[in-house]
N, C-alpha and C positions, 0 to 999 in steps of 0.2 A: 202381602194381603192385609189390607187395613181391617181393624176390628173396631166397630162402633157400638154404642149402646143404643138400642132401639126400644123405646118404651120400657126402660129398665133392664132389658136383657141383652147380653153380649151377642154380637153377630159379626162373623168374619165373612168378608166379601172379596171377590177378585179385584185387583187393581183396575181403576177406570170405571167402576160401577157407580151409577148415579144413585142418589138417595131414593128416587122413585123406584128404581129397580130393586134396591135393598128392601123397600117396603113389601114388594111382591115376594122376595126371597125369604124374608124372615118374619113377616107379619101377616096381616089380613089383606094386604094390598092397598089399604086405605090410608089417606093422608090426614084426614081431619073428620070432625063431626059437625054437621050443619046446625044452624040454630034450631031446627025442628027435631034434632036428635038422630038424623040419618048419617051413616058413615059415607064419606065421599072419597073417591079414588081419582088419581091423575087421569086426565082425559086427553088433552092434546099432545102432551109430551114435549112442548116447546115454549111453555111459559105464558101462553096467551089466555088460557081459561082460568088460571089461578086456583084450580081445584086441588093442586098438590101442595098447598101451603102447610108447612110444618114448623115446629120450633127446633132450630139447630143451635146448640150451645146458647140457648136463651133468647135467640133472635128469630123472627119470622123470616123464612126463606122458601123459595120454590124448590121442591124436591127434584123436579125434572132438570133443573139448571145447576144443581149442586153435586159435585163429585164427593164420594165418601173419602174420609181420611181417618187415620188411626186416632182413636180417642174421642171422636165426635159423639155428642149426645143428641139424639133425635127423639122428639116427643110428638106423638100424633094426637094425644088426648089432652084436653085442658086440665 
C-alpha cells in the first residue's frame, strides 16, 4: 500500500488508487482552487475536463490519470 503526502499530511491508499480517488479518501475531494477562489473537484475522470490538475512532486499533472506511488507529494493548493 503506497503512502503519499497529500497537502502535507501522510495518506496510505490501496495499490492501484488514482490520485483523484486519494483526494476523495484523504482530503476534501477537490483538486485545485479556481482564480475566483472556488474549490474545484475532478469532473470527467478521464482527463478531458482538466479540473483535476494538481502538483505532483512539483509538476502539474492530472489526478485522474496518475496512480499513487509511495513517497509522492501531492499539493492541491498554491
